[in-house]
VEXLUMLO-146576 format. One record per residue: residue in one letter; x, y, z of N, C-alpha, C in turn. Coordinates in steps of 0.02 Angstrom, whole numbers, padded with zeros to 5 digits, always signed. Layout:
aXYZXYZXYZ;...
***
This chain:
x+08908-04749+00790+08838-04735+00772+08829-04741+00696;x+08771-04769+00676+08756-04776+00605+08751-04708+00572;x+08775-04702+00510+08770-04638+00474+08698-04621+00459;x+08652-04670+00464+08582-04657+00450+08543-04640+00513;x+08575-04645+00572+08540-04629+00634+08557-04557+00654;x+08541-04510+00609+08559-04440+00620+08499-04398+00641;x+08439-04429+00639+08378-04392+00657+08373-04385+00732;x+08354-04326+00755+08345-04314+00826+08270-04307+00839;x+08253-04304+00904+08182-04297+00923+08152-04236+00888;x+08096-04246+00855+08062-04192+00821+08081-04185+00749;x+08134-04220+00727+08156-04216+00657+08110-04254+00610;x+08073-04302+00637+08031-04345+00595+07962-04352+00627;x+07911-04351+00584+07843-04364+00606+07817-04426+00568;x+07792-04474+00605+07768-04536+00574+07695-04548+00593;x+07655-04570+00545+07585-04585+00558+07566-04649+00522;x+07535-04695+00559+07514-04759+00529+07452-04747+00487;x+07455-04765+00424+07398-04756+00378+07355-04818+00375;x+07386-04876+00378+07347-04938+00374+07389-04997+00398;x+07354-05051+00412+07387-05115+00429+07344-05171+00401;x+07373-05208+00354+07339-05265+00324+07382-05326+00336;x+07357-05372+00378+07398-05430+00396+07459-05407+00434;x+07518-05422+00407+07580-05401+00439+07611-05341+00404;x+07577-05313+00355+07604-05256+00318+07576-05191+00345;x+07621-05147+00367+07603-05082+00394+07625-05028+00346;x+07580-04980+00332+07596-04922+00290+07601-04860+00333;x+07657-04825+00328+07668-04765+00368+07677-04704+00322;x+07649-04648+00345+07664-04583+00314+07720-04552+00355;x+07774-04532+00321+07833-04507+00356+07848-04436+00330;x+07861-04391+00378+07882-04323+00360+07951-04310+00389;x+07999-04296+00344+08065-04274+00366+08063-04197+00369;x+08074-04169+00427+08068-04096+00436+08124-04059+00399;x+08115-03993+00386+08168-03954+00353+08235-03960+00388;x+08234-03965+00455+08296-03970+00493+08334-04034+00475;x+08298-04090+00470+08331-04153+00453+08357-04151+00381;x+08316-04124+00336+08337-04120+00265+08401-04079+00259;x+08404-04021+00294+08464-03978+00291+08525-04015+00319;x+08514-04049+00374+08569-04087+00404+08596-04139+00355;x+08550-04173+00319+08571-04225+00271+08607-04194+00211;x+08584-04133+00191+08619-04098+00137+08691-04082+00158;x+08699-04060+00220+08767-04045+00245+08811-04107+00245;x+08784-04162+00271+08822-04224+00272+08838-04249+00202;x+08790-04240+00157+08800-04262+00088+08855-04221+00055;x+08857-04155+00067+08908-04113+00037+08978-04134+00060;x+08985-04150+00124+09049-04172+00150+09069-04239+00120;x+09021-04285+00113+09036-04351+00085+09055-04347+00011;x+09020-04304-00027+09038-04295-00097+09106-04261-00103;x+09120-04214-00058+09184-04180-00059+09242-04229-00050;x+09232-04281-00008+09286-04329+00005+09306-04369-00057;x+09262-04370-00108+09276-04408-00169+09284-04363-00230;x+09271-04299-00222+09271-04253-00279+09342-04242-00307;x+09345-04236-00373+09409-04223-00406+09400-04164-00455;x+09444-04114-00449+09444-04057-00495+09517-04038-00509;x+09526-04013-00570+09594-03993-00590+09621-03939-00543;x+09682-03949-00520+09714-03901-00475+09707-03918-00402;x+09668-03972-00387+09659-03992-00317+09671-04067-00311;x+09698-04085-00253+09705-04156-00239+09636-04187-00226;x+09631-04252-00240+09567-04286-00229+09546-04279-00156;x+09483-04258-00145+09457-04251-00078+09473-04184-00047;x+09510-04141-00081+09530-04076-00053+09499-04017-00090;x+09448-04029-00131+09415-03975-00167+09375-03934-00117;x+09380-03866-00118+09342-03824-00071+09268-03839-00075;x+09234-03836-00017+09164-03855-00013+09119-03813-00057;x+09135-03747-00064+09092-03705-00106+09096-03726-00179;x+09157-03747-00202+09163-03771-00270+09129-03838-00280;x+09131-03879-00228+09095-03944-00232+09021-03932-00241;x+08993-03884-00202+08922-03870-00208+08904-03842-00276;x+08949-03802-00305+08936-03773-00371+08939-03825-00427;x+08987-03871-00422+09000-03917-00477+08970-03987-00468;x+08952-04004-00407+08926-04071-00396+08858-04069-00360;x+08819-04017-00377+08754-04009-00344+08708-04068-00353;x+08708-04098-00413+08665-04156-00425+08683-04215-00383;x+08749-04227-00376+08772-04283-00335+08754-04272-00261;x+08761-04209-00239+08746-04193-00169+08671-04204-00155;x+08629-04181-00201+08557-04189-00191+08537-04263-00190;x+08566-04301-00235+08551-04373-00238+08573-04407-00173;x+08632-04390-00148+08656-04420-00086+08615-04396-00026;x+08596-04332-00027+08556-04305+00028+08488-04339+00032;x+08458-04353-00026+08394-04388-00027+08401-04458+00004;x+08454-04492-00015+08465-04559+00012+08474-04556+00088;x+08514-04508+00112+08525-04501+00184+08461-04483+00221;x+08422-04438+00191+08360-04415+00222+08311-04472+00231;x+08301-04509+00177+08252-04564+00179+08273-04617+00230;x+08337-04636+00229+08359-04689+00275+08357-04665+00348;x+08377-04603+00361+08374-04577+00429+08302-04571+00453;x+08258-04548+00408+08188-04540+00426+08154-04607+00439;x+08171-04657+00398+08142-04723+00408+08163-04752+00475;x+08227-04746+00491+08252-04772+00555+08215-04740+00613;x+08207-04673+00610+08172-04637+00663+08098-04654+00665;x+08068-04663+00605+07996-04680+00602+07982-04748+00632;x+08027-04796+00621+08019-04863+00650+08019-04859+00727;x+08065-04818+00754+08069-04811+00826+08008-04774+00853;x+07987-04722+00818+07930-04683+00840+07865-04724+00839;x+07857-04764+00788+07797-04805+00782+07802-04870+00822;x+07860-04881+00853+07873-04941+00892+07861-05004+00850;x+07889-05003+00790+07883-05060+00745+07949-05098+00743;x+07944-05165+00740+08004-05207+00734+08001-05242+00666;x+08029-05211+00614+08022-05239+00547+08059-05305+00540;x+08030-05351+00500+08062-05415+00486+08096-05413+00418;x+08088-05359+00382+08120-05350+00317+08133-05276+00307;x+08173-05260+00257+08189-05190+00243+08126-05153+00220;x+08108-05096+00252+08049-05058+00231+08056-05036+00157;x+08000-05032+00123+08000-05013+00053+07966-04945+00045;x+08000-04898+00011+07971-04833-00003+07921-04840-00059;x+07858-04823-00046+07805-04834-00095+07780-04771-00129;x+07791-04712-00097+07767-04650-00126+07809-04592-00101;x+07824-04544-00145+07862-04485-00124+07867-04435-00180;x+07863-04370-00164+07868-04317-00214+07942-04298-00220;x+07979-04337-00258+08051-04327-00262+08070-04261-00297;x+08027-04238-00340+08041-04174-00375+08041-04116-00327;x+08003-04123-00271+07997-04068-00223+08052-04070-00170;x+08094-04121-00173+08147-04128-00122+08200-04073-00132;x+08213-04034-00079+08263-03980-00084+08286-03961-00014;x+08344-03930-00012+08373-03909+00052+08328-03859+00087;x+08316-03873+00152+08276-03827+00192+08201-03837+00186;x+08179-03887+00148+08107-03901+00141+08091-03969+00171;x+08031-03975+00198+08009-04040+00224+08000-04089+00166;x+08012-04152+00180+08002-04204+00128+07955-04257+00155;x+07901-04269+00118+07850-04318+00138+07852-04379+00092;x+07846-04436+00123+07843-04498+00084+07806-04552+00124;x+07792-04608+00091+07759-04663+00124+07802-04726+00117;x+07799-04769+00168+07836-04832+00167+07789-04889+00186;x+07805-04948+00161+07771-05009+00181+07822-05055+00214;x+07803-05083+00270+07851-05125+00306+07815-05186+00335;x+07847-05244+00328+07821-05305+00358+07845-05312+00429;x+07799-05326+00475+07817-05335+00545+07796-05405+00568;x+07823-05426+00625+07805-05491+00652+07731-05494+00669;x+07699-05552+00662+07628-05557+00678+07616-05547+00752;x+07559-05517+00769+07539-05507+00838+07480-05553+00852;x+07488-05597+00901+07433-05644+00918+07444-05668+00989;x+07390-05690+01020+07393-05718+01087+07393-05794+01081;x+07451-05825+01092+07456-05897+01082+07410-05933+01131;x+07378-05985+01106+07328-06020+01148+07328-06095+01133;x+07294-06132+01178+07284-06204+01170+07349-06243+01158;x+07399-06228+01199+07462-06264+01191+07475-06311+01251;x+07432-06309+01300+07438-06356+01356+07385-06411+01348;x+07403-06471+01370+07355-06526+01366+07344-06552+01296;x+07394-06545+01252+07388-06572+01184+07383-06648+01187;x+07336-06676+01151+07327-06749+01149+07375-06780+01099;x+07417-06825+01124+07465-06860+01082+07450-06934+01080;x+07464-06965+01023+07455-07037+01016+07518-07073+01038;x+07511-07124+01081+07568-07161+01105+07602-07197+01047;x+07666-07187+01040+07704-07217+00985+07747-07275+01011;x+07753-07327+00970+07796-07383+00987+07869-07363+00983;x+07906-07378+01036+07977-07359+01038+08023-07419+01037;x+07996-07478+01021+08037-07538+01014+08019-07574+00949;x+08067-07609+00922+08056-07646+00859+08025-07714+00874;x+07982-07737+00831+07952-07803+00838+07999-07857+00812;x+07984-07920+00831+08024-07976+00806+08021-07979+00730;x+07962-07963+00703+07954-07965+00630+07998-07913+00596;x+08004-07854+00626+08046-07801+00598+08120-07820+00601;x+08139-07853+00657+08208-07876+00662+08223-07927+00608;x+08177-07975+00598+08188-08026+00547+08189-07996+00477;x+08146-07946+00465+08144-07913+00400+08211-07878+00386;x+08239-07848+00437+08304-07815+00429+08358-07867+00415;x+08357-07923+00451+08406-07976+00440+08399-08004+00369;x+08337-08010+00346+08326-08035+00277+08357-07988+00226;x+08353-07922+00239+08384-07874+00193+08460-07880+00194;x+08488-07894+00254+08560-07904+00259+08581-07966+00220;x+08542-08019+00226+08556-08080+00189+08552-08067+00114;x+08500-08032+00093+08491-08017+00022+08549-07975-00005;x+08574-07929+00036+08630-07886+00014+08694-07926+00007;x+08697-07984+00038+08757-08026+00035+08746-08090-00006;x+08694-08089-00048+08679-08148-00089+08730-08155-00145;x+08732-08214-00174+08776-08227-00232+08735-08263-00285;x+08760-08260-00347+08727-08293-00403+08764-08359-00419;x+08725-08412-00429+08754-08477-00447+08721-08502-00511;x+08761-08535-00554+08734-08563-00616+08685-08619-00601;x+08632-08621-00642+08583-08675-00635+08604-08736-00676;x+08566-08789-00669+08579-08849-00710+08567-08833-00783;x+08599-08872-00827+08595-08857-00899+08524-08860-00926;x+08480-08900-00894+08412-08907-00920+08363-08858-00889;x+08389-08811-00849+08345-08762-00817+08317-08714-00869;x+08258-08690-00856+08227-08641-00901+08219-08574-00864;x+08217-08520-00903+08210-08453-00874+08139-08444-00848;x+08134-08422-00784+08068-08407-00755+08069-08336-00725;x+08017-08319-00687+08010-08251-00661+08058-08236-00604;x+08091-08287-00576+08132-08275-00516+08207-08278-00528;x+08228-08301-00586+08300-08311-00597+08333-08250-00628;x+08397-08256-00641+08436-08206-00678+08461-08239-00742;x+08461-08202-00796+08485-08228-00860+08541-08184-00887;x+08592-08217-00914+08646-08181-00948+08636-08192-01022;x+08627-08138-01061+08612-08145-01132+08654-08097-01173;x+08658-08111-01238+08684-08061-01284+08634-08056-01341;x+08629-07996-01370+08579-07987-01422+08600-07931-01469;x+08571-07933-01529+08580-07881-01578+08511-07855-01598;x+08507-07790-01609+08442-07762-01625+08443-07717-01686;x+08386-07710-01718+08377-07666-01775+08317-07621-01763;x+08322-07561-01790+08266-07514-01788+08243-07503-01859;x+08182-07524-01873+08153-07518-01941+08199-07550-01993;x+08227-07609-01975+08266-07648-02023+08339-07628-02028;x+08361-07578-01989+08431-07556-01991+08465-07569-01924;x+08528-07595-01926+08564-07609-01865+08569-07547-01821;x+08560-07556-01756+08564-07501-01708+08605-07525-01648;x+08666-07497-01642+08709-07521-01588+08679-07508-01519;x+08635-07459-01514+08603-07445-01449+08555-07501-01429;x+08537-07543-01477+08492-07598-01463+08529-07665-01459;x+08594-07663-01447+08635-07723-01444+08674-07724-01379;x+08690-07784-01355+08727-07791-01292+08761-07859-01289;x+08817-07863-01252+08852-07926-01239+08851-07939-01163;x+08839-08001-01145+08841-08023-01075+08799-07978-01030;x+08738-07965-01049+08694-07923-01008+08657-07966-00957;x+08663-07946-00893+08630-07982-00839+08559-07954-00830;x+08510-07999-00832+08440-07977-00828+08408-08008-00766;x+08381-07964-00723+08343-07986-00665+08271-07996-00688;x+08250-08058-00693+08184-08072-00720+08127-08049-00674;x+08143-08033-00611+08092-08010-00565+08085-07935-00563;x+08127-07900-00603+08127-07827-00601+08106-07799-00669;x+08082-07736-00670+08065-07704-00734+08126-07698-00779;x+08115-07700-00845+08169-07698-00894+08166-07634-00935;x+08224-07611-00956+08227-07552-01000+08220-07571-01073;x+08241-07632-01091+08236-07654-01161+08167-07685-01172;x+08125-07654-01213+08055-07677-01219+08050-07749-01245;x+08008-07788-01210+07992-07856-01233+08044-07909-01220;x+08104-07890-01196+08158-07938-01190+08143-07992-01139;x+08121-07973-01079+08108-08022-01026+08054-08071-01046;x+08001-08047-01077+07947-08092-01099+07970-08139-01154;x+08014-08113-01197+08037-08153-01254+08079-08213-01232;x+08121-08205-01181+08167-08259-01161+08138-08306-01109;x+08079-08290-01083+08049-08333-01032+08036-08402-01060;x+08057-08453-01024+08048-08522-01046+08107-08550-01086;x+08156-08507-01104+08214-08531-01142+08265-08564-01097;x+08309-08605-01127+08363-08638-01091+08430-08607-01112;x+08482-08626-01076+08549-08602-01093+08566-08624-01165;x+08591-08577-01205+08609-08591-01274+08553-08579-01324;x+08491-08570-01300+08435-08558-01345+08441-08488-01377;x+08413-08483-01437+08411-08419-01473+08338-08404-01490;x+08323-08339-01495+08255-08320-01512+08256-08252-01546;x+08215-08244-01595+08204-08179-01628+08134-08154-01611;x+08128-08089-01600+08062-08062-01586+08060-07989-01608;x+07999-07963-01616+07988-07894-01635+07943-07860-01584;x+07952-07794-01578+07909-07754-01534+07904-07684-01564;x+07859-07645-01539+07849-07577-01564+07873-07526-01512;x+07902-07472-01536+07920-07415-01494+07896-07353-01531;x+07838-07329-01510+07807-07274-01547+07789-07299-01616;x+07814-07265-01669+07801-07286-01737+07855-07333-01764;x+07908-07343-01725+07964-07384-01747+07952-07458-01731;x+07979-07499-01775+07979-07572-01765+08049-07593-01743;x+08053-07624-01685+08117-07649-01659+08119-07724-01666;x+08173-07750-01694+08181-07823-01701+08246-07845-01667;x+08242-07901-01632+08299-07925-01593+08313-07999-01608;x+08377-08015-01601+08398-08085-01601+08439-08095-01538;x+08411-08135-01492+08441-08143-01426+08463-08215-01414;x+08520-08223-01379+08547-08289-01362+08557-08292-01287;x+08535-08348-01257+08543-08358-01185+08612-08388-01171;x+08654-08352-01134+08721-08377-01118+08721-08417-01053;x+08687-08392-01002+08685-08426-00938+08620-08412-00902;x+08602-08457-00857+08544-08446-00813+08569-08455-00741;x+08553-08406-00699+08579-08407-00631+08522-08397-00581;x+08532-08425-00522+08486-08414-00466+08522-08376-00411;x+08484-08334-00376+08513-08298-00319+08510-08344-00258;x+08568-08352-00226+08573-08395-00166+08590-08351-00106;x+08547-08355-00056+08559-08317+00006+08604-08356+00053;x+08648-08321+00089+08688-08356+00139+08644-08382+00196;x+08667-08431+00231+08630-08459+00287+08638-08413+00348;x+08583-08400+00381+08585-08357+00440+08607-08398+00501;x+08672-08397+00512+08700-08437+00567+08760-08400+00598;x+08795-08434+00643+08853-08403+00676+08907-08385+00627;x+08915-08426+00575+08968-08414+00526+08954-08348+00489;x+08891-08339+00470+08873-08276+00436+08883-08217+00483;x+08864-08225+00547+08872-08172+00596+08946-08152+00602;x+08990-08203+00601+09062-08189+00605+09085-08149+00544;x+09058-08165+00485+09075-08127+00425+09053-08054+00431;x+09002-08043+00471+08976-07975+00482+09011-07940+00539;x+09059-07975+00572+09097-07944+00625+09071-07956+00695;x+09029-08007+00704+09001-08023+00770+09022-08094+00790;x+09026-08105+00855+09048-08171+00879+08997-08225+00866;x+08933-08208+00875+08880-08258+00868+08820-08227+00832;x+08774-08270+00811+08712-08247+00779+08670-08207+00828;x+08670-08228+00891+08632-08192+00942+08658-08121+00950;x+08724-08114+00946+08754-08047+00952+08734-08003+00893;x+08732-08032+00833+08709-07995+00774+08636-07974+00782;x+08594-08020+00804+08523-08004+00813+08514-07950+00866;x+08553-07953+00920+08548-07903+00973+08567-07834+00947;x+08619-07831+00904+08640-07767+00876+08586-07739+00830;x+08557-07782+00789+08503-07761+00744+08444-07735+00784;x+08427-07771+00838+08371-07751+00881+08386-07683+00913;x+08447-07674+00937+08467-07611+00968+08461-07553+00919;x+08485-07562+00858+08482-07510+00807+08410-07493+00789;x+08369-07545+00781+08299-07534+00763+08260-07501+00820;x+08277-07519+00882+08245-07487+00940+08261-07412+00942;x+08324-07394+00929+08344-07324+00928+08308-07287+00871;x+08303-07320+00813+08267-07290+00757+08194-07280+00774;x+08164-07329+00809+08094-07323+00828+08084-07265+00877;x+08131-07255+00923+08127-07200+00970+08131-07133+00934;x+08178-07129+00886+08185-07067+00847+08122-07053+00807;x+08093-07104+00777+08031-07096+00739+07974-07074+00783;x+07972-07102+00845+07919-07083+00892+07925-07010+00912;x+07987-06988+00923+07998-06917+00942+07977-06871+00885;x+07997-06890+00823+07979-06849+00766+07903-06846+00756;x+07871-06904+00766+07798-06906+00759+07764-06863+00812;x+07791-06865+00873+07763-06823+00927+07770-06749+00910;x+07830-06731+00886+07842-06661+00868+07795-06640+00812;x+07785-06683+00763+07740-06667+00707+07668-06658+00732;x+07647-06701+00779+07579-06694+00808+07571-06628+00844;x+07622-06610+00883+07620-06547+00920+07616-06488+00872;x+07659-06489+00820+07660-06434+00772+07593-06427+00736;x+07564-06484+00715+07500-06482+00680+07445-06453+00726;x+07447-06473+00790+07397-06447+00837+07405-06372+00847;x+07466-06349+00857+07478-06278+00868+07456-06236+00809;x+07471-06261+00749+07451-06224+00688+07375-06222+00682;x+07343-06278+00698+07270-06282+00692+07236-06233+00741;x+07265-06225+00801+07232-06185+00853+07253-06112+00855;x+07305-06094+00816+07328-06024+00817+07331-05997+00746;x+07286-05950+00732+07280-05922+00664+07306-05851+00663;x+07350-05836+00616+07376-05768+00608+07409-05763+00540;x+07415-05701+00517+07446-05688+00453+07522-05691+00460;x+07555-05708+00405+07628-05710+00403+07655-05651+00363;x+07714-05626+00380+07746-05573+00340+07763-05601+00271;x+07731-05577+00219+07740-05605+00153+07811-05596+00126;x+07844-05543+00148+07913-05533+00124+07958-05590+00149;x+07946-05614+00210+07985-05670+00236+07967-05734+00200;x+07902-05743+00187+07881-05803+00150+07916-05805+00082;x+07917-05748+00047+07948-05745-00018+08024-05757-00013;x+08055-05725+00037+08128-05732+00045+08148-05804+00059;x+08112-05837+00106+08129-05905+00125+08111-05955+00070;x+08057-05940+00034+08038-05983-00022+08092-05982-00076;x+08116-05921-00092+08169-05913-00142+08232-05949-00119;x+08251-05941-00056+08311-05974-00029+08304-06050-00032;x+08246-06076-00013+08235-06148-00014+08235-06174-00086;x+08205-06135-00131+08203-06155-00201+08274-06161-00229;x+08316-06111-00215+08385-06112-00240+08423-06172-00212;x+08415-06185-00147+08449-06242-00117+08426-06308-00146;x+08360-06313-00157+08332-06375-00183+08355-06387-00254;x+08349-06336-00296+08369-06344-00367+08443-06359-00373;x+08484-06325-00333+08557-06335-00336+08577-06405-00314;x+08545-06431-00261+08564-06495-00233+08531-06555-00267;x+08471-06545-00294+08433-06602-00321+08432-06606-00397;x+08454-06554-00431+08455-06556-00504+08523-06532-00529;x+08534-06539-00593+08596-06515-00623+08588-06444-00650;x+08530-06414-00637+08516-06347-00663+08536-06294-00612;x+08545-06234-00636+08552-06175-00593+08484-06142-00587;x+08469-06111-00529+08403-06080-00521+08386-06031-00577;x+08437-05997-00604+08426-05948-00657+08404-05981-00723;x+08415-06047-00729+08398-06082-00790+08325-06107-00791;x+08291-06100-00735+08222-06123-00731+08177-06081-00776;x+08131-06115-00809+08080-06079-00846+08029-06051-00796;x+07987-06006-00819+07936-05977-00775+07890-06031-00749;x+07874-06080-00792+07829-06134-00771+07863-06179-00720;x+07927-06195-00730+07964-06237-00683+07970-06202-00615;x+07986-06137-00617+07993-06099-00555+07927-06099-00516;x+07873-06088-00551+07807-06087-00519+07792-06154-00487;x+07809-06208-00523+07796-06276-00497+07837-06289-00434;x+07901-06270-00434+07943-06279-00375+07918-06238-00317;x+07899-06175-00331+07875-06131-00277+07812-06158-00245;x+07767-06185-00286+07704-06213-00259+07718-06273-00214;x+07771-06311-00229+07788-06368-00187+07823-06347-00123;x+07862-06294-00127+07904-06274-00070+07868-06228-00021;x+07825-06184-00047+07794-06132-00006+07756-06160+00055;x+07715-06213+00049+07679-06237+00109+07726-06256+00166;x+07783-06287+00149+07831-06306+00201+07863-06244+00232;x+07878-06194+00191+07906-06131+00217+07857-06097+00264;x+07794-06094+00243+07743-06061+00285+07733-06098+00350;x+07735-06165+00347+07727-06204+00409+07785-06191+00457;x+07847-06192+00431+07905-06180+00474+07903-06111+00505;x+07885-06060+00466+07880-05992+00492+07826-05988+00546;x+07769-06018+00532+07713-06015+00580+07732-06049+00646;x+07761-06108+00641+07782-06144+00701+07834-06104+00739;x+07880-06073+00703+07931-06032+00735+07902-05975+00776;x+07853-05940+00748+07821-05885+00785+07783-05910+00846;x+07749-05968+00838+07711-05995+00894+07757-06017+00951;x+07811-06051+00933+07860-06073+00983+07890-06014+01020;x+07906-05961+00982+07934-05901+01012+07884-05869+01061;x+07820-05869+01042+07768-05840+01085+07760-05880+01149;x+07763-05947+01143+07757-05989+01203+07817-05979+01248;x+07877-05975+01219+07938-05965+01258+07933-05900+01298;x+07907-05848+01266+07901-05783+01300+07849-05786+01355;x+07793-05819+01340+07737-05821+01388+07754-05864+01449;x+07792-05918+01438+07809-05964+01492+07880-05953+01518;x+07914-05900+01494+07982-05885+01516+08028-05946+01507;x+08030-05970+01445+08069-06030+01429+08129-06017+01384;x+08150-05954+01382+08208-05938+01339+08270-05972+01366;x+08315-05990+01321+08378-06021+01340+08422-05970+01377;x+08462-05995+01424+08505-05952+01464+08578-05965+01447;x+08622-05923+01474+08694-05933+01466+08715-06001+01495;x+08682-06020+01550+08698-06084+01582+08680-06142+01535;x+08625-06136+01499+08606-06188+01451+08658-06193+01396;x+08679-06136+01370+08729-06135+01317+08795-06165+01341;x+08815-06148+01402+08877-06174+01431+08872-06250+01440;x+08814-06274+01463+08805-06346+01473+08810-06384+01406;x+08781-06354+01355+08784-06386+01289+08856-06386+01262;x+08892-06332+01275+08962-06328+01255+09003-06382+01292;x+08993-06388+01357+09030-06438+01396+09015-06509+01372;x+08953-06520+01353+08933-06586+01328+08970-06602+01263;x+08976-06553+01219+09011-06563+01156+09086-06571+01167;x+09114-06533+01214+09185-06537+01229+09204-06606+01257;x+09157-06637+01293+09170-06702+01322+09181-06756+01270;x+09155-06744+01209+09162-06793+01155+09225-06782+01113;x+09261-06727+01128+09322-06712+01089+09378-06761+01105;x+09417-06777+01054+09471-06826+01063+09538-06793+01077;x+09544-06728+01062+09607-06694+01072+09596-06619+01077;x+09650-06582+01090+09646-06510+01099+09622-06474+01035;x+09643-06500+00977+09624-06469+00914+09548-06471+00905;x+09518-06529+00921+09446-06536+00915+09411-06490+00965;x+09438-06485+01025+09409-06440+01076+09408-06368+01051;x+09463-06348+01019+09468-06279+00993+09415-06267+00940;x+09406-06316+00894+09356-06309+00841+09286-06303+00871;x+09273-06343+00922+09207-06342+00953+09194-06274+00986;x+09244-06247+01020+09236-06182+01053+09224-06127+01002;x+09262-06129+00947+09253-06078+00894+09183-06083+00865;x+09161-06144+00852+09094-06154+00824+09040-06127+00871;x+09046-06142+00935+08995-06119+00983+08996-06043+00990;x+09055-06012+00986+09059-05939+00990+09028-05907+00928;x+09046-05933+00869+09021-05904+00807+08946-05914+00797;x+08921-05971+00821+08851-05988+00810+08809-05982+00873;x+08832-05939+00919+08799-05936+00984+08724-05919+00979;x+08708-05869+00939+08637-05848+00933+08594-05905+00907;x+08620-05941+00856+08583-05997+00828+08575-06053+00878;x+08629-06068+00915+08627-06122+00965+08579-06104+01021;x+08580-06041+01043+08533-06019+01095+08461-06027+01072;x+08448-06010+01009+08380-06016+00982+08359-06089+00980;x+08405-06133+00960+08390-06205+00957+08376-06233+01027;x+08416-06212+01076+08406-06234+01145+08340-06209+01172;x+08323-06147+01155+08259-06120+01177+08201-06159+01147;x+08206-06175+01084+08153-06215+01051+08147-06283+01083;x+08205-06314+01100+08205-06379+01133+08168-06375+01201;x+08181-06321+01237+08147-06312+01301+08071-06309+01293;x+08049-06272+01242+07977-06265+01231+07946-06333+01215;x+07978-06372+01171+07949-06437+01153+07949-06485+01213;x+08000-06482+01255+08000-06523+01315+07942-06502+01361;x+07931-06437+01367+07875-06411+01406+07809-06435+01378;x+07800-06432+01312+07738-06452+01280+07726-06527+01288;x+07778-06567+01282+07771-06639+01289+07755-06658+01362;x+07787-06623+01409+07774-06636+01480+07703-06617+01500;x+07674-06570+01464+07605-06547+01479+07554-06578+01432;x+07575-06626+01392+07528-06659+01345+07493-06718+01378;x+07440-06741+01346+07403-06800+01368+07414-06855+01316;x+07447-06909+01336+07462-06963+01289+07411-07018+01294;x+07385-07038+01236+07335-07092+01234+07359-07146+01186;
***
C-alpha cells in the first residue's frame, strides 16, 4: 500500500468549487484524525533517520525525537497529510487526473497536530464529451497505383544519379547547361583573400552559386580563357581573376538492358517492373495516410472540447526538446526566450491535434467496444515472431512485446478504430 493512501472513510472532505474547461478546483479538508495519524507516521519516519550523541542512528527514543526534531516532524507531517488527503479527495470526487494536482491555497501557519487542515487544489482531468459524427465520413478516393509518367520520372532520376561528366570539344563555350572546372584568385577591397580563391572548382552552371557573380562572368568563355571581374558584397568590393580549366557536359547512361544489369536486374523490363511495384506500394501508403488525415480532420471539426492544458504544456515541452536536440546543434536550455516561443508556436498546434485525436479515438473505442484484446496482442506477437530468423531474435521480440504491452495494446486499439471508421465511411 502507498504511504500516502493512509486516509480512511471520513478522514477527508472534498467539495468541488469550480470547473473551467478541464481544470477542476477542489476544497479539501483533512480532519484532525488524519492530521494526527500523519504526525504519528512522520515522527516514526524522522526517528528512523535521527542521530543524537549517545544513540545509534535510528535508535533515538521517540520522545527525544519529538523534543529535538519537532520542525522536521511537522514538515514531514504536512507533506504526508496533503498527499494522503489529495489521494482520498480524488477518489471521493471521482476524478481521474491526467497530471499531478497542484496545491493552490492553504493556511500552513495553522497546521498542527490534532487540528483540521483546509486547503485547495487544482487538477486537470480528461475532457468529457459525447463523441459524434464519426460514421459515414466522406472520403476522397485516392489513387493507389503509379502512372506511366511517374515510373518514367523515377527512371529518369535513376539515370541522372548514374550520370558521368565528359570533356567537351576544345571550341565549346560555357552555357547554362554545362559544368565548368575553374581556378580563381580573389581580393576584398584590393587585398588578397584566401577565402575568395579556389583551385579546380567544379561549377554546375544550372545551379545557384555561392561565389557572387562567378557563373555570369564565365558564361561564353572557352577552355583556357581568363577573365577579371568585380562585384559588390555589402559595402565591400570583390575582385576576381578566373581561368577556365575544362568544360564538361553531363552524359546520362542509356536506358537499356545493359543499364538494368548494372542495377542488378536481368532485363530493362524487370527494372521497370520493380520500379512500378515500389511506386505502387508508395502510392498505397500515401493513400492510407491521406485517408487517415481526412478522418482526423473530420473528427476534430465535428467534436469540440477543451484540452487539459497541463498535458498540452508537458507534450509541447517534450516535443520541443526532441526537435531541438535532433534538428539543431543547440541544447534546449540554450534557447533564447524568443527562440523558445517561436518553436512552441510551431509545435503546439500539432501537439493539440494529436491529443484531441487521441481522446476522440478513445471515446469511439469505448462507445463501439473496440478495445484491443489479449487475443489481438497475441496475434500481433505471433506475426512478429514469424519474421524472426533465429531463437535470439525471437527472445528479443518476446521481451519487447512484454515490456511494451500497454503501448502495443493502445496501438492495436487505435488501429481497430480506424478500420471501423474506414469501413463505415463513404468514398467518393
